[in-house]
N, C-alpha and C positions, 0 to 999 in steps of 0.2 A: 504494500500500500504506500503510495506516494504521500509525502507530507509537504504542505505549503507553508513557508516561513515568511512572515511579514516583518520588516525591520521596525523596531521601536515598540511593537505590540506583542511580539512573540506569538503569532497565530500559528498554532500547530493544528491544521485542519485537514482531515482525511479526504482524499480524492479517489474516485473510482478509476482504476486503470484498466479494468477488463469487465467482461459481462458478469462474472461471478466473483469478483475480487472485493469482498468486504461490503461495507455499507455504501448506499448511494451517495453521490456527490451532490452539490448544490446546483441542480439543474431542474428547471421547473417548466410547467405549461404556461407560457406567457401569452395573455390575451392583449395584443398590442393595439387593437382597434375594436370598435363596436361591431358586433356580429361575427367575430372570429370564432369558428367552431372547428378548428383543425386538430383537436385532440392534443397529443403530446408535442407541443412546440418547444424544443429544448433551447433554453437561453444560454448564453455563454457562461462559463464557470467563473463566478466572482471571487473565487478563492485563489486566483493567481497571485503570485508573490509581488507582481509589479502593480497591482491595483491599489492606489492610495486611498480609496474610499472604503476599505475593509472595516474600519471601526463603525461604519453606519449600516453594516449588515444586520438586519432584524432590529433596527433602532427602536428603542422604547418598547421592546417586546418582552414576552414571558413564555414559559413552558412549564407545564405541570404533568408529572408522570407518577405512576405507582412503583417505579423501579428507578434506582439511581442511574442516570444516563451521563455518558461522556460526550454525546453529540450535541454540544452547545458551544456557542462562540466563547472565546476567552474573555471578552468584556462583559460576560454575564456572571452573576453571583448566584450560587446555589444554596438554598436553605430548605430545611425539612419542616413541614407543617403537618402534624399528626403522622400518618403513615405515608404521606405524599411528599414528593420532592419538587420544590418550586425553584426554577431558575429564571432570573429576570435581569434585564439590562440595568447597568448602574445608574442610568438616567431615569429609571422607572421607580416610583415609590412603591413600597410594600409595607403594610402594617397589619399586625395580627393580634387579636384578643382571644384568649382561650380560658376555659374553665372545665371542671369535671362535675357532671350531674349524675348521681347514682352510679358511679363507676364508669360512665360513658364520657369520653372526651368531647367537648363542644368547642368550636372555634369559629371565628369570623375573620377572614383574610381579605383585605382590600388592596387591589393591585391597580395602580394608576393614580391620576390626579382627581381628587374629589373635593367638592365644596359643599358645606352645609349652610345654606342661607338662613335657616332658622336660628342657628347659634352663631352665625357669622364667623366661621372658621374653616380652614382647609387642613387642619391637623388630622391626618389619616388615622393615627392611633386613637384619638378621641372619638372619631366617627365609628371605628371598628368596635370600640368599647360600648358605645350607645347602641349599635346594631345588635351586639351580643346580649345586652340587657333587654332589648325589645324581643329578641328571639327566645329568651328564656320565658317571657310572658306568653307569647304565642307567635306562630308564624305569620298570622294576619297582621299583628302589630309590627312585625319585622318588615313586611312588605309596605305598610303605611309609612314607615320611616324611610324606606328606600325611595318612595314616590317624591319626597321632598328634596332629595339629593341631586346635585348637578355635577357635571364634569365628564371626564372620559376615563372610565374605570370598569373593572369587573369585581364581583364579590364572590368569593369562594368560601363556603361555610359548611359546617356539619352540626346536626342536631338530631336528637331522638334516633340515633343509629343510622342516619342517612346523610350522605354527602351530596352537595349540589353546587352548581355554579350558574351565575346569571350576569347579564351585562348592564350597562347604563341604560337610560331611557330609550335611546335610538340605536344601541349596539355600535356606537362609533369606535369603541375599543373592541375589535372583533375577536371571536373565539372560534377556532377550528378544533374539531375533536374527531378521534378515530372511531369508526363504527364497528370495528372488529379487531381482535387481537389485543395486545397490551394497551392500557389506557394512556392516551396522549391528548393534552389540551394545550393549545398554542395560540399566540396572537397573530402569527403569520402562517399562511398556508405552507410555505417552504419549510419553516421550522417544524411544523407538524409532519410533513412528508419525510423529513430526515429520520423520524422515529418510527415510521410505518415500515414493517418488514417487506411487504410486497406492494409494488406499484401497479395500478390498474387505470390507465388513462381513460377518460370519459369523452364520449361524443354523442351528439343528439341528432337523430336521423328521423326522416319522414317515413311514411308507410311504404313508399317506393324505394327506400334505401338511400336517398340523397340526404345531404346534410341540411339541417334546419338553420335558419338565420337567427342568431341570438340578439338580445337587447342589451341593456346595461346590467352587467354582472351575469352570474349564472342563475338559471331558474330554480326557484324553491330553495331547498337546503343543500343543493348540490354544489360541487367544486370540480376542478379539473381531474380529481382522482375519485374513483368510486368508493374507496375505503375511508374518505375524509368528508365530513359534513360541516356546515357552518351553523352556529347558534344565532337565531334571530332575536329581535327585541321582544319584550313582554313575555318571554318564555325562559324557563330554567331547564337545566339538564341534570337529571339524577345519575350520578356517576356509577352507582352499583348496578343499575339495570340499563343505563344509557338511554333512558326514556325522556322525551321532551314533554314538558308540561307547561300550560299557560297559567300565569298567576296574575295577569292584568288584562282587562278591567275586572274589578270585584264588586262594583256597585253601579247602579244606573247613572247615566250622564245627566248632571243637573243643568238646566237651562240658565243662561247668564246673559245679561245685557252687554252690548259691546263696550260701553263706557266703563262699566264695572270690571269687565274682563281686562280691558286695557290698563286700568289702574292697578289691578292685582299683578299683572305681568310686569308692569314697570317697577313696582315695588320689589318684586322678585329679582329683576335685573339689577336694581341698585344694590341690593344686598350682596349679590355675587361680585359686582364690580368693586365694592368696598374691600372685599377680601383679595381680589386679583391685583388691584393697584398697589397693595402693600408688598407684593412679592415680585411682580413681573412688570416689564414694560409691554403694554398692550399694542399689538399690531392689528389694526382693523382693515380687512380687505373691503374696499369701497367700490361699488359699481353704480350703474344708473337705475338699479332695481329698488323695490320697496323694502326688501329684506334687510340689506345692509344699512339702509337709511333708518330703519327701525332700531337697529343696534346703535347707530350713531346718535339717535335722539336721546338715548339714555347715557351713553358713554361719554358724551361731550362734557359732562360735569367733571371728569378727571382728565382734562385736556393736557395737563402737565405730564401725565403718564401715558398719553395716547398718541399714536401716530397712524395715519391712514396711508394705504398704498393700494395700487392697482397695477395691472400688467397689460402689455400690448403684444400679444403673440399672433394675432389674427386680425384681418381688416374689420371683422365684426366687433372687435374690442375697442375700436377707435372712439365710439360714442361713449363707452364707459370711461375711458381715460380722459376724454375732454370734459365730461360732466363732473367727474370726481375732482379734476384739477380746478375747475371753475368754482365748485362748491367749497373746497377747502381753502382756496385763496381768498374768497369773499368772507369766509367765517374765521379766518386766521388760525386754521388747524395745520399742523405739520403734515406734509404729504410727500410721498415717494413714488415715482413711476418706474416700474421695472420694464424697460424696453428690451425684449428678448430677441429683437431682430438680429443682433450680433452675437447671439448665444450659441451659434453652431461652432463651438470650440472643439478641439480634439479630445478634451477630457469628458465631453458629453457622452460619448459612446462607452467610455470606461464607467462613468457614473450610472448609465442605463443598465449595466450588468448588475449593479447592486439593486436598482429599482426592480428589475425583472425577478430577482431572487426574493425581494420583500413582498411583491404583490403580483398577481397574475393579471391585473388590470392597470395599464399605464394611461394616465389622464393627461398630464402635462409635464414631462420630464425636464423641459427647459426651465419652467418656473421653479421646480424643486431645486435644480442646480443653482439658479440665480439667488433664491432665498438662502441657500446654504452659504453662498459667497458673501452676500451683502447684509443680511439681516443680523441684528444683535444676538449674541448668544443667550442672554438672559431675557428673552422675549417669549410671548405666547401669542398665538394667532387666534383672533376672534373671527370665526366664520358665521354665516347667517343662512346656511342652506336649509335648516330644519323648519323655517317659517312656512314652507310650502305645504306642510302637513295640514295647516288650518285653512288652506285656500281651495279645498276640493280639487286637488291636482288632477286626478283621473276623471272626475265627472266633467271637468272643463275641456278635456282633451280627447276622451275616448267614449264610445257608447258604453253605458253602464246599465245593463238590464238587471231586473230584480226577479228572483233572488240571484246572487252572484254564484257562478260555478267556476270550476278550475279552468275551463276554456275561456271564460270572461277575463279571469286574471291573466291568462296567457296572452290574450289580445291587448290588455293594458301594458303588459311587459313588452310585447312586440306586436304592432298592429297587423302585420302580415301573417300572424299565426292562424292556422286552420285546424280542423280535426285530424288532418293528415299528419300534422307534427306530433306524432304519438309520444315520442320521448319527452318533449317539453311539456305536453299536457299531463303526462303521467307524473312528471316531477312536481307540477303544481297541485295535482291531486294528492300526492304524498304530503306536500307542504300544508294544504288546507286540513288534511286529516290530523297531522301532528299539532298544528296550532289552533284548530277548532274554528277556522274562519268559515266553515260551512254551516256553523250554528250561530244563532243570534247572540250578540255580545253586549247585553245591557244597553241597548239603544245606540251603540256606536255604529257609524256608517262602515260597512265592510270594506268599501273602496278606500276610505281614509286609513283604516287599519292595515290594509294591504300595502298602501304607499309607505306608511310609517314603518311597518315591520319587514317589508321585503326590499324596497328600493333603498332605504336608508341603511339597512343591514348588509345587503349583498353588494351594493354599488358604492354608496358614499363612504363606507368604512374603508374600502380599498383606495379611494381617492385620498382620504385623510392620511393613510399609511404612507403615501408618496411624499408628504411633507415632513414626516417624522425625523429625517436626518437633520433638518434645519431647526425646527422648534416643535413644541407640543401644540396641539390644537384644542381650542375651547369654544363651545357653542352655548350662548346664554339661554337658548330655547330648549336645551337638552335636559328637560325635567318633565316627568309625567304630570306633575301638578300644573305647570305652565301649559302643556299641550291640552290638558283637560279643560282649563279655563278658556283656551282659544276655541275649542270644539263645542263650547256651550252655546254659541250663537246659532241663529237659524241658518238654514241652508243658503238662502239668498244672501244673507250678511256675510257668510264665509266665502261665497263665490265672488262677491264684490270686495273682498279683503277689507271689511269694515273695521275689524278689531285692530289690525296693524295701522291703518290710516288714523284711527282715533288715538292710537298710542303715539304716533308721530306728532299729531296736532296738539295733544295735551302735554307732551314732554318738551318739544322744541318746534313750535309752529313755523319758524322761519324756513324749515326744510320743505314745506309745502310749495314754496316759490319755484322749486325746480321740478320739471316734468319727470315722469316715471317711464323709463325705457323708451325714449323718443327715437324715431328712426334717424333723424339728423339733429344734432344738438347745436344750438346757438346760445351764446352767452346771455344770461338773464339781464334785461335792461336795469340800470341803477334806479329808475323811477319807481319800479315795482318793489324795491327793497326797502323795508322799514329801517330807519336809522337806529332805532333802539335795539333791533335784533342783529344788525349786521356789524360785526366788529371790524373797525378800520375803515368805515365808509366815509365818503367825502362830506364835510359839514355843510349845512344849508346856508345859502346866501341871504342877505337882508331882504331882497325882493321876494324870494321864496317864503321867507318867514312872515312877511306882511300878507302875502296871499293866503297863507295858511291861517293867519289870525283873522282875516276878513271872512274866510270860509267858516271858521268856528263861530264868529259873531252871527253870521246869517243863520247858521244851524240853531244857535241858541235862541234867536228871535223867533224863528219858526216854531221852535219847541215851546216858547212861552205863549204864542198865539193859540196853539192847540193844546194847551196844558190841561184845561178842564176836561175836554172830551177824552184826551189821551189818558188822563188820570183814571177816569171811570173805566175806560176800556182796559187799562193796565190792571186796575184792581179786580175787575171781573175775570180777566185772564189769569191773574195771580191766584184768585180764589179757585178757579177751575184746576189750575196747576197744583195748588196745595191739596185740593180734594183728590186729584189723581195720585199725587205723591202719597197722601194718607192711605188711599186704597191699596196702592202698591206696597206701602210699608206694612199695612195690616196683612196683606197676602204674603209678603216676605217674612213677617213675624210668624205667621201660621206655618209657612214652609220650614222656617228654621226650627220652630217648635216641634213640628212633626219629624224633621230630620234628627233633632236632638233626642226626641222620644225613641225613634227607631234606633239611633246609635246607643242610647242607654239600654234599650231592650237587647240589642245585639251584644253589648258589653256584658250585660247581666247574664245572658245565655252563655257567652264564652266563659265567664267566671264560674257559672254553675257547672258547665261541662268540665272545666279545668279542675274544680273542686271534686267532682265525681271521679275524674281520672286519678287525682291524687289520693282520694279515699280508696279507690280500687287498688292502686299501687300499694298503699299502706296496708290494706287487708291482705293482698297477695304476699307482700313482704312479711307480714306477721305470720301468716300460715306457713310460708317458707321457713321463717326462723323457728317456728314451733316444730315443724318436721325435722329441721336440722338439729334442734335440741333433743328431740326424741331419738334420732339416729345416734347422736353423740352419747346420750345416756345409755342406749343399748350397747354401743361400742365399748364404753367404759365398763359396763356390767360384764360383757364378755371378757374384757381384759382382766377384770378382778377375778372372775372364775378361772381363767387361764392361770393367773398368778397363784390362786389357791391350789390348783392341781399341781403346779410346778413345786409349790412348797411341800405338798404331800409326797410327791415323787422324790424331792430332795431329801426329805426326812427318811423315806424308805431307803433310798440309796445310801444315805449317811449311816443308817443302822447296819445295812449290809456291809458297807465299807468298814465300819467299826468292828463288826464281827470278823470280817476277813483280816483286819489288822491284828485283832486279838489272836486269831489262829496263827498268823504269821509270827507274832511275838512268841507264842507257845512253841511253834516249830523251831524258831531261832534258839530259844532256851534249850530245847531238847537237843538240837544240833550242837550247841556249845557244850552241853553236858557230855554228849558222846565224844566230841572232840577232846574234852578234858580227860575223860576216862581213857581214851585211846592214847593220848599223850602220856598219861601216868603209866599205863601198861607198857608202852614202848620205853619209857624212861627206866622203869623197873627192869625190863629185859636187858636194856643196855648196861645198867648198873650190875645186874647179875652176870652178864658176859664179862664185863671188866673185872669184877671180883673173882670170877672163875679163872680168868687168865692170870690175875695176880696170884691167886692161891696156887694154881698149877706151877707158876714160875717159882714161887716160894718153896713149894714142896719139892720141885725138881732140883732146885739149888740146894735145899737141905739134904736131899738124898745124895747128890753129887759130893757135897761137903763131907757127909758121913762116910761115903765110900772113899774119899780121899784120906780121911783120918784112919780108916781101918781097911787095910788092903784086902782083908779077908772078905769084905763085903763086895769086892769086884765080881766075885763069883755069883753073887745074888743080884747084879745089876740088870740083867735081862728080865728077871722076875719083877723087879721094882718098876722098870720102865713099862712092862706089860700092864702091871696093876695101875700105874698112873694114867696110862692111855685109856684103860677101861673106865676109870673114874672120870676122866675128861669127857669121854664120849657119853657117859651116863648123864653128867651134869649139862652137857650141851643139848642132849635130847630133852632134858627137863626144861631147860631155858627155851628151846624151840617150841614146846607145847604152849608156852605163855605168850607167843606172838599174836598180833591182831590178825583177823582173817584176811586172806589175800584179796577178796573182792568186797568192797564196802558199798552199801546201799544207803543213799541219803535222799530224803523227801524235801522237795522245794515247792513252795506255793507260788502260783502265778503272781508276778509283780515283785517277788522277793529277790534278794541278791545273796549269794554265798561268797563272802569275801575271804573266808579262811583258806589256809593252805591244806591241800590234801596230798598225801603221798600216794603216788601211783605204784603199786607193787607189780609183780609180774602179771597178775590177773586183771588189774585195772580198777576202775571206780565206776559205779552205776549211780546216776542221779535221776530221781523220779519227780515229775512235775504234774500236779493235779490240774486238769483242765476239762473242757467239754468240747463236743463236736462243733465245727464251724469256726472255732477260734483260730487265730493266727498267732503263733509264738515266734518272737524274735529273740534269739539266744546269742550271747556273746561272752567271751572269756579269753583266757590265755594260759599257756603251759610253759614251764621253764625247767631246765635241767640244771642240777647242782652237783653232779658227780663227775668223775673223771671220764675221759673219752671211752666209749664202748660202742659195740655194734648192736643196734636195736632199732625198732620202729614204733611209732605212735599213731593210732587211728581213733576216729570218733564215729560212733554209730548212733542213729536216731531211729526209734521205732515207736508206734502208737499201740497202746494196750487198752482193753475194755475194762469194765468193772470187776470181772473175774480174773484179772491179771493175765489175760490171754491176748496174743497179738491179733490186731484187727485183720480180718481176712483180706481186705482189699488194699492192704498196704504191705510193702516189702521193706525190710530193714535196709537203711542206707548208711554208708560210711564215708567219712571225709578224712582223708589221710593227712597226717603231719609227718612228713619224712617217712613214708612207708617203705618197707624193704623192696628193692628192685629185683629184677631177674638175676643180676650179678651177685646179689647178696644183701645183707642188712646195710643200713645207712649208719655211718659212724657219727655219733652225736658227741659234741664237745660240752665242756662245762660252761654254763651261761647261755646255752641254747634256749631260744624263746620263740614261741609260735602263738599267734592269736587266731581266733575263729569267730565267725558270725554267721548264723543260720536263721532261716525263716521257714517255719513249718505250719501248714494249714491242717488242722485236725480233721480226719475223715469222719464219715458217719459211724456212730457207735463208739467213738473214742472217748475214754474217761481220763486218760493220763498219757503223758509222753515220757519216754525213758531214753536217757542219754547214757551211752557206755563208752568209757575211755579205756582202751586196751593198750598194754605196753608189752611188746614182744621183744625180750632182751636175751642176751647170752651172758653167762657168768663172766665177770662179777655183775651183780644186779645194779641197775641204774636208778639214781634218785631223781625222779620226775615229780614236780609239784604242780598241781592245778591251783593257780593263784586265785582267780575269780570266775564266777559264772553268774550271769544275770538273765532274767526272763521278763519280758514285757508283753502280755497278751493284748490283743485288740480284736473286736468282733466286726466282721464285715456284714 
């Protein structure tokens, strides 16, 4: 796998060098113009080491996976939220609030820039904490809190064992997710495609097999890859089941007069701008349309932190540029014109590689590059595209039959769509099924919801991504509450754009002097400009001032002449107006009272349901705790019974062991007594032999001395010698009868040790060990020689005997030799010869004792062999 290195940033980014060589490289399906349906159009690889715009790859993006991934850019930071791994660009905010409820981890994670106009803050951590508090109350309260928020963000949260993700009001911060395989959530299609194991390019065909012509964005929830889908506005994605659910609207749309709606929207805008101007320099894109003018009517209050700009990339933009320049120069606002005519620079193609990787829809790459070059770094772009939601966009442009079907939505998406475009119609059928647009939605116009949730999510979000390398984008209208207020007007008022026009007139009426979207723009004459509203206008001359004064006096005189009649008319009209206002106020009070009653009833029902749920959980927890307690008591009772049985067995085994030790002690005493008696008898025999030798020597010496004294006794010497020999033989025979037996039998209990020395005579020594069948005896000991060298052999035999002292039939005696005699003759043993033995014997069936026989086959003179120790350790298998 090749690695691409970028100087200064250390970009180690894998590139695919073959068809099956590792992960895919950054090559995407790029939709370069509207209607492109060519499937997998591979863009140039932006990870080349010579590309200077690599730090802007997936700018301001994020990626969420359930497995730790290494396929993220180096300028991303990876963090763990619960069991998920979140990687985000260093320029993207991430704040998380977490808690544990009944052992289940709950968290709310906000990714992106969010503004809370109610509390006048853009602190993401405080917003996440408030959302988590609302979520603990109920999910409905959590959604109500989300409806007030503005900005470009996504909310990733977990509660009650389920994890979900949702977008801002118009999904301007896009979310792409994998429909199969490992879970992947990403802000960019290319970033999501990096984590999808298998690619499957998508194309849309007609019934005859030809390609369909697409509109803005991809139809429905589709993307250039069949394994990746996009999450649209007003819907959330359950990550465990990957099911899309609608969560807005949740209540019927309340009617609202245009003036009241304009005032509420203006107040909402002012609260947002108060927060924005404290942190950013605001760059307002100004055109000849009414949308940007509505934003300017409120934003002009912060002109010290505001700068307007427009661009000129096409002849159709000339009117926008001329009107914006004239308006800002007359009103004294800072203005910047981005003339992209000379923007065909060599670096544009290099920069387009990054744009092709960031988004599959390229809107205006020249503008994106120019903004990156000349715009301030600490700036935020104020766009005004979302105002079209309140202006009945599709009903003014396309046929809108009732009820709306998937084919009707497809024709709004692309007018040339017919039932023959089966793939596109099927995509919109899936979209309506997932989002519920085929069902009534609390009085909302389905075509307004379709424009809001599809065009803004599938097309505008990709246009906004294009400007992310230069600055972040903010839309004042990106709030469900603002959109709800704008949709409260009647259908005719919304078609005539009454709410926005009232907003402009009530906030900065001087803006009404400029036409809206004229074909050809000419500068506004100074005579039509009010001096009080136009900053920097030419002061009036003395003649103009006198003319104005005369005109005012004439008006005053005419007013005085008709004062009586006008007063009566005015009073009557005022009375009627007050009566109407009173009736409207009473109706409004009744409506508010009914709404408050319904809200109180809903809250009471929610609290009752929550109390029942808590009580049920408490009861289930109590029953579970009782069952656990009973199981624990039963377990402890079993353990106590087991302990009592163990104590009884231990006592019984202790008594048996004590009895066995008593028998061992008695056997040891008996063996010691036998050993003592044998030693005494041997000592006596030795003393008798020594005394006999001494007596015989004395007697022989006396006899010889007598014979020497009397020569006559030499004749009797043979007789004396004969008599002395006879007496020596008789005493030796008597001493031989008092020797210990040649074969000694010793009993040894299992587990005992015979540490005494035993003399092995010519016949040997027999050791008897009491045992039972099935036992395994492990025997060990040593034999040592203490006599002068002689020719002899020593062997050890083991045999099993039954209770009648008979050899067990199914066993044969076995011998283990210690220097046994060979065929050439006996082995010559020396003094100090030592041999050790170690045997293991399994007692056969019917065995009651084991008998060990030590045999010494010696030649005269006898050999002194001593059995030093013998030990026995039985174990039962």
